[in-house]
C-alpha positions in Angstrom: -31.3 255.9 62.6 -32.4 256.4 66.0 -33.6 253.9 68.9 -36.2 256.7 69.9 -39.3 255.1 68.9 -41.2 257.7 67.4 -38.1 258.6 65.1 -37.9 255.1 64.4 -41.3 254.7 63.0 -41.0 257.5 60.8 -37.9 256.3 59.5 -39.8 252.9 59.0 -42.5 254.1 57.3 -40.2 256.1 55.1 -38.0 253.6 54.1 -41.4 251.2 53.2 -42.6 253.7 50.9 -39.7 254.8 49.4 -38.0 251.3 48.8 -41.3 250.2 47.0 -41.8 247.4 49.6 -45.6 248.2 50.6 -48.4 250.6 49.8 -50.5 250.8 52.9 -53.1 253.4 51.2 -55.7 250.3 50.0 -59.2 251.2 51.5 -59.1 248.6 54.0 -56.8 249.2 56.9 -54.2 246.8 58.0 -54.4 245.0 54.4 -51.6 246.6 52.5 -50.7 245.8 48.9 -47.0 244.5 48.4 -45.0 246.6 46.0 -42.9 244.4 43.4 -39.6 245.1 45.0 -41.2 243.9 48.4 -43.0 241.0 47.2 -39.6 239.7 45.6 -37.9 240.0 49.0 -41.1 238.3 50.1 -41.1 235.2 48.1 -37.1 235.0 48.7 -37.8 234.6 52.1 -40.6 232.1 51.2 -38.0 230.2 49.2 -35.6 229.8 52.2 -38.4 228.5 54.2 -39.4 226.0 51.5 -36.0 224.4 51.3 -35.8 224.1 55.2 -39.4 222.4 55.1 -38.7 220.1 51.7 -35.2 219.4 53.3 -36.9 217.8 56.5 -39.7 215.6 54.6 -42.3 218.4 55.2 -44.8 218.3 52.1 -46.8 221.5 51.1 -50.0 222.0 51.0 -52.7 224.5 50.3 -55.9 224.4 52.2 -59.1 226.6 51.3 -59.2 230.0 53.1 -63.0 230.0 54.3 -63.5 227.6 57.6 -67.1 226.5 58.4 -68.2 227.7 62.2 -69.1 224.3 63.4 -65.4 222.9 62.7 -64.0 226.0 64.4 -66.0 225.5 67.4 -64.7 222.2 68.0 -61.8 223.1 70.4 -63.0 225.4 73.0 -59.7 227.1 73.9 -58.8 227.6 70.6 -62.1 229.5 69.9 -61.9 231.4 72.9 -58.4 232.7 71.9 -59.2 233.9 68.2 -63.1 234.3 68.6 -62.4 238.0 68.9 -60.1 238.4 65.8 -62.3 236.6 63.4 -63.7 237.9 60.4 -67.2 236.2 59.8 -68.8 235.4 56.3 -72.7 235.3 56.9 -74.0 235.8 53.3 -73.4 234.4 49.9 -74.9 236.9 47.3 -78.2 237.3 48.6 -78.6 234.5 50.5 -77.8 234.0 54.3 -75.9 231.2 54.9 -76.9 228.3 56.9 -73.6 227.9 58.6 -71.3 230.9 59.1 -67.7 230.8 57.4 -64.7 232.7 58.7 -61.3 233.4 57.1 -58.8 231.8 58.6 -56.9 233.4 61.5 -54.6 230.2 61.2 -55.4 226.7 60.3 -56.0 224.4 62.6 -59.6 224.0 62.4 -59.2 223.8 58.6 -56.4 220.9 58.6 -57.9 218.5 61.4 -61.1 217.6 60.0 -59.1 216.2 56.9 -56.3 214.9 59.1 -58.8 212.8 60.7 -59.2 211.1 57.2 -55.7 211.2 56.3 -54.5 209.2 59.2 -55.6 205.7 59.5 -52.8 203.9 60.7 -49.1 204.2 62.5 -47.9 203.6 58.6 -49.1 207.4 58.1 -47.3 209.0 60.8 -45.4 211.2 61.0 -47.4 213.5 59.0 -45.6 216.6 58.2 -47.2 219.3 56.0 -46.9 223.2 55.9 -48.3 225.9 53.5 -47.8 229.6 52.8 -51.2 231.5 52.7 -52.7 234.4 54.0 -54.6 234.7 57.2 -57.0 237.0 58.6 -57.2 238.5 61.8 -58.7 241.6 63.0 -56.2 243.8 64.7 -57.5 246.2 66.9 -54.4 247.9 67.9 -52.4 250.5 65.4 -51.8 248.9 62.5 -48.1 249.0 61.5 -46.8 247.4 58.0 -45.5 244.1 58.4 -45.7 244.6 62.2 -49.5 244.4 62.7 -51.5 243.9 60.0 -55.0 242.5 59.6 -54.1 240.4 56.5 -50.9 238.4 57.0 -48.7 236.6 54.7 -48.1 233.3 57.1 -46.1 230.3 57.0 -47.5 227.4 59.3 -46.1 223.7 59.6 -48.9 220.9 61.3 -47.3 217.8 62.3 -49.1 214.6 63.9 -47.2 212.1 65.8 -47.6 208.8 67.3 -46.9 210.1 71.0 -45.4 212.8 72.7 -42.0 211.7 72.6 -41.6 211.7 68.6 -44.0 215.1 68.7 -40.9 216.5 71.1 -38.7 215.2 68.9 -40.3 217.5 65.9 -40.1 220.4 68.3 -36.0 219.9 68.4 -36.0 219.8 64.6 -38.2 222.7 64.5 -35.6 224.7 66.8 -33.0 223.6 64.0 -35.1 224.7 61.3 -35.5 228.1 62.8 -31.7 228.4 63.2 -30.9 227.7 59.5 -33.5 230.2 58.4 -32.4 233.2 60.7 -29.1 232.4 59.9 -29.9 232.9 56.1 -31.9 236.4 57.0 -29.0 237.4 59.4 -31.7 237.7 62.3 -30.3 236.6 65.9 -33.0 236.0 68.0 -34.1 234.2 71.4 -36.3 231.1 72.4 -38.5 231.6 75.5 -41.1 229.2 76.7 -44.3 231.4 77.0 -46.4 231.7 80.5 -49.5 229.7 80.3 -51.5 232.8 80.0 -49.6 233.8 77.2 -49.6 230.6 75.2 -51.2 229.8 71.9 -55.0 228.8 72.4 -55.2 225.2 72.8 -51.7 224.4 73.2 -50.2 222.4 75.9 -46.9 225.0 75.8 -45.5 227.4 73.2 -42.2 228.5 72.4 -41.9 232.1 71.3 -39.1 233.5 68.9 -38.2 236.7 69.4 -35.7 239.5 68.2 -34.9 242.9 69.5 -35.8 245.9 67.2 -33.8 249.4 67.6 -36.8 250.7 69.9 -35.7 248.8 72.7 -39.2 246.4 72.2 -38.7 243.0 70.8 -40.5 241.5 67.9 -42.3 238.1 68.1 -41.0 236.5 64.8 -42.9 233.1 65.2 -44.1 230.4 67.7 -43.6 226.7 67.8 -46.4 225.0 69.4 -46.8 221.5 71.3 -50.5 220.5 71.2 -50.3 216.6 73.0 -53.8 215.4 72.0 -55.7 219.1 72.4 -57.0 218.7 69.2 -56.7 215.4 68.1 -59.4 214.4 70.6 -61.8 216.8 69.3 -61.5 216.3 65.5 -61.0 212.4 66.0 -57.4 212.5 64.3 -56.5 208.3 65.4 -54.4 206.0 64.4 -54.4 202.0 64.6 -51.4 200.8 66.5 -49.9 197.3 66.0 -51.9 195.2 68.5 -55.3 196.7 66.6 -56.4 199.5 69.4 -56.6 203.1 68.5 -55.0 205.9 69.8 -55.0 209.2 69.3 -51.9 211.5 67.6 -49.9 213.9 69.4 -49.5 217.2 67.5 -47.2 220.0 66.9 -47.1 223.5 64.8 -44.6 226.0 63.8 -45.2 229.5 62.4 -43.8 232.9 61.1 -45.2 235.7 59.5 -44.3 238.7 57.2 -42.8 239.9 60.5 -39.5 238.4 59.1 -39.7 241.4 56.6 -40.4 244.1 59.1 -37.3 242.4 61.2 -34.9 242.7 58.2 -36.2 246.3 57.8 -35.4 247.2 61.8 -32.6 245.4 62.5 -30.1 245.8 59.4 -31.3 249.2 58.2 -29.5 252.2 58.6 -29.9 256.0 57.8 -29.6 255.4 54.0 -32.3 252.7 53.6 -32.3 248.9 53.7 -29.4 246.7 54.2 -30.7 243.2 52.9 -28.9 240.2 53.4 -27.6 238.6 50.3 -29.7 235.4 50.5 -33.3 237.1 50.2 -32.1 240.5 48.9 -34.1 240.8 45.3 -30.9 242.0 43.5 -27.8 240.8 44.8 -25.6 243.3 42.3 -26.8 246.6 40.7 -24.5 247.4 38.2 -24.0 251.4 37.4 -22.6 252.3 34.3 -20.5 255.7 34.3 -20.8 257.1 31.0 -19.0 259.4 28.9 -20.6 260.6 25.6 -17.9 259.1 23.3 -18.0 255.9 24.5 -21.3 255.5 25.8 -22.3 252.5 23.9 -19.2 250.6 24.6 -19.4 250.9 28.4 -23.3 250.0 28.6 -22.3 246.9 26.0 -19.5 245.9 28.6 -22.4 246.5 31.9 -24.5 243.9 30.1 -21.7 241.5 29.7 -21.3 241.7 33.6 -24.8 241.5 34.3 -24.8 238.1 32.1 -21.7 236.7 33.6 -23.4 237.2 37.2 -26.5 236.0 36.1 -24.5 232.8 34.6 -23.2 232.6 37.9 -26.3 232.3 39.9 -26.4 235.8 41.1 -29.5 238.1 40.7 -27.9 240.9 39.0 -29.6 244.4 37.5 -27.9 247.0 35.3 -28.9 250.3 36.1 -29.0 251.9 32.7 -31.4 255.2 33.1 -31.0 258.2 31.9 -29.7 259.6 35.4 -26.7 260.8 37.2 -24.4 257.8 38.8 -25.2 259.7 42.2 -28.8 259.4 42.1 -28.6 255.8 41.3 -26.2 255.1 44.1 -28.9 256.8 46.1 -31.8 254.9 44.8 -30.2 251.3 45.2 -28.5 252.1 48.8 -32.3 253.0 49.5 -33.2 249.6 48.5 -30.2 247.7 50.4 -28.8 246.2 47.4 -25.7 244.2 48.8 -23.0 244.9 46.1 -22.9 247.6 43.4 -20.3 247.5 40.5 -19.3 250.6 39.0 -18.0 250.4 35.3 -16.7 253.7 33.5 -14.4 254.3 30.5 -11.1 254.0 32.7 -12.1 250.6 34.4 -12.5 249.2 30.9 -9.0 250.5 29.9 -7.5 248.9 33.3 -10.0 245.8 32.8 -11.1 246.4 36.4 -14.7 247.1 37.9 -15.2 249.1 41.1 -17.2 247.1 43.7 -19.0 248.9 46.4 -20.3 247.0 49.6 -23.5 248.4 50.9 -23.2 247.3 54.9 -19.5 248.9 55.3 -19.5 251.5 52.4 -16.4 249.6 51.4 -15.0 250.3 47.6 -12.4 248.3 46.1 -11.0 247.7 42.6 -11.6 244.0 41.6 -10.1 242.5 38.1 -12.5 241.4 35.4 -11.0 237.9 35.8 -11.8 238.0 39.6 -15.1 239.7 39.5 -17.5 236.5 40.1 -15.2 235.1 42.6 -15.0 238.1 44.6 -18.7 239.2 44.5 -19.3 235.9 45.9 -16.9 236.2 48.8 -18.0 239.5 49.9 -21.6 238.2 50.0 -20.5 235.7 52.3 -19.0 238.4 54.4 -21.6 240.7 54.2 -24.0 238.2 55.7 -21.5 237.2 58.5 -20.8 240.7 59.3 -24.8 241.4 59.5 -25.4 238.6 61.8 -22.4 239.5 63.8 -23.4 242.9 64.2 -26.8 242.4 64.7 -26.3 239.7 67.2 -24.1 241.9 69.4 -26.8 244.4 69.3 -29.2 241.8 70.9 -26.7 240.5 73.3 -25.9 244.4 74.9 -29.7 244.6 74.9 -30.3 241.8 77.4 -29.6 243.5 80.9 -29.4 240.8 84.0 -30.8 242.2 87.1 -31.3 240.6 90.6 -34.4 242.8 91.8 -37.4 244.7 90.8 -35.9 247.8 91.3 -33.0 247.2 89.4 -35.1 245.9 86.4 -37.1 249.1 86.8 -34.2 251.2 85.9 -33.5 249.7 82.7 -37.1 249.3 81.7 -37.5 249.9 78.2 -33.7 250.0 76.9 -34.1 246.3 75.9 -34.8 242.6 77.3 -34.4 242.0 81.1 -33.3 238.9 82.5 -34.1 238.1 85.8 -35.3 235.1 88.3 -39.0 234.4 88.8 -40.7 232.1 91.2 -43.4 231.5 88.4 -46.5 232.7 90.3 -49.1 235.0 88.5 -49.1 237.5 91.6 -45.2 238.3 90.9 -45.8 238.2 87.0 -48.6 240.4 87.7 -46.3 243.1 89.5 -43.7 242.7 87.1 -45.9 243.5 84.3 -47.4 246.4 86.0 -44.3 248.0 87.4 -42.0 247.2 84.5 -45.0 248.5 81.9 -43.7 245.2 80.4 -44.4 241.5 79.3 -42.9 238.3 80.5 -41.8 236.7 77.3 -41.0 233.4 79.1 -38.6 231.0 80.7 -35.5 230.6 79.0 -35.4 227.7 76.3 -33.4 226.6 73.1 -29.8 226.6 72.5 -29.4 229.9 74.2 -30.9 228.7 77.6 -26.9 227.6 78.9 -25.4 230.5 77.5 -27.7 233.0 79.6 -28.0 230.8 82.8 -23.7 230.9 82.9 -24.3 234.7 82.1 -26.3 235.2 84.9 -24.2 232.9 87.2 -21.3 235.0 86.2 -23.2 238.1 87.5 -24.8 237.1 90.4 -22.6 234.3 91.5 -23.7 230.3 92.0 -26.3 229.1 94.1 -30.2 229.4 94.4 -31.7 232.2 92.2 -34.1 234.1 93.9 -37.4 235.6 92.6 -37.0 239.4 91.4 -40.0 240.3 93.4 -40.6 238.0 96.5 -37.3 236.5 97.2 -38.3 232.9 96.9 -35.4 230.4 95.7 -36.2 229.1 92.0 -34.7 228.2 89.0 -36.7 229.6 86.7 -35.0 232.4 84.5 -37.2 234.6 82.6 -37.1 237.0 79.7 -39.0 240.4 80.2 -39.6 243.3 77.6 -42.1 245.7 76.2 -42.9 244.6 73.3 -44.5 245.3 69.3 
């Protein structure tokens, strides 16, 4: 696989089609059809999200798709941020609606009128809910499967708290959840506090979650928002305090989308196709019989036993008993990124062994039947560790630390640039124009100290100076071209 952008997208589109992930031929642009294999992958990602949410006492809900215009309009900044992306419903049959409805671009304006009824006293807080639904945004840029689409498979968590401090604790919990989920998906990421002009519409501040794609551009995987009382006031979400007084709640949200699928494809894939993390692979093991005419039935029966043993051990296994040459089957499942392949032929049966092949490294090994389950589990763990390790190394290598805008120009488009910025809009505008890139934001999250130390090791101790104007500053920012 190449990092050249045009070649990457050709590769990416071919993989999605050939691995039966998605079909973009549906007659509405940007609204693609999930193929069975791709949908299984997505549901397994959803499972990781659900596990993380339920383990932190979030309750799952499901709100309606349609939102009345008068509810959507209550938060001015929010409607200004989304109005150009909204799909409107104006008629029911032949009847024009008294109040227009919109397809949810996100669910604040659907949920919060109900939150005002659910929250009455401090005993109702914190309120922590989430949902996995489809959202709709009129994407005007070039659509790309999972990256830029108009119907989006979306996760969103919404919380209400007694005060700002408790909401901040929720954001720290969200960052821990991000770490857990991304570890299972073997995706490295950076957290940055978005500049004010790029924060979520209506938010007090926004944390962006980004990874680096092989094109040298970043892909936003999700975001976390601190709302303070920006939504609770227009939607009248209040609670009664111990002293009888009423106070508006503080709120947060955390969201991710099907871009996780696009990131898995791009970050882990190779010239053979997908390389899937074991936790979310639809099949973790594929069993391929190596047949000989005089012993076909015996080999197939033994392969079925192997499949049953794997399933009993909680391993998602599939047996490929199609009438094809083994090489065709290898190609088929390598394209689909199955982490492990088990081959079994007459000689293996005689020696009571199987052949185990890793998708990530191509390593082939002979394993005794008695040790098969433990060895499979051992190598699934090794595959996860290896995928995360090599993806982290690529991300680390893709962060370029520079002192000046001239140095930044030399590496623009090769990855993520890290430098000092005074915080002024004028300097930010010059950065984005000169580099044809976007300021992702200031360092945030657990990676902040690492990159500050990394910067210090290159430029030395002392005050940082803005890469544009030279003013002293403590702000270090990530800048990148984005998808």
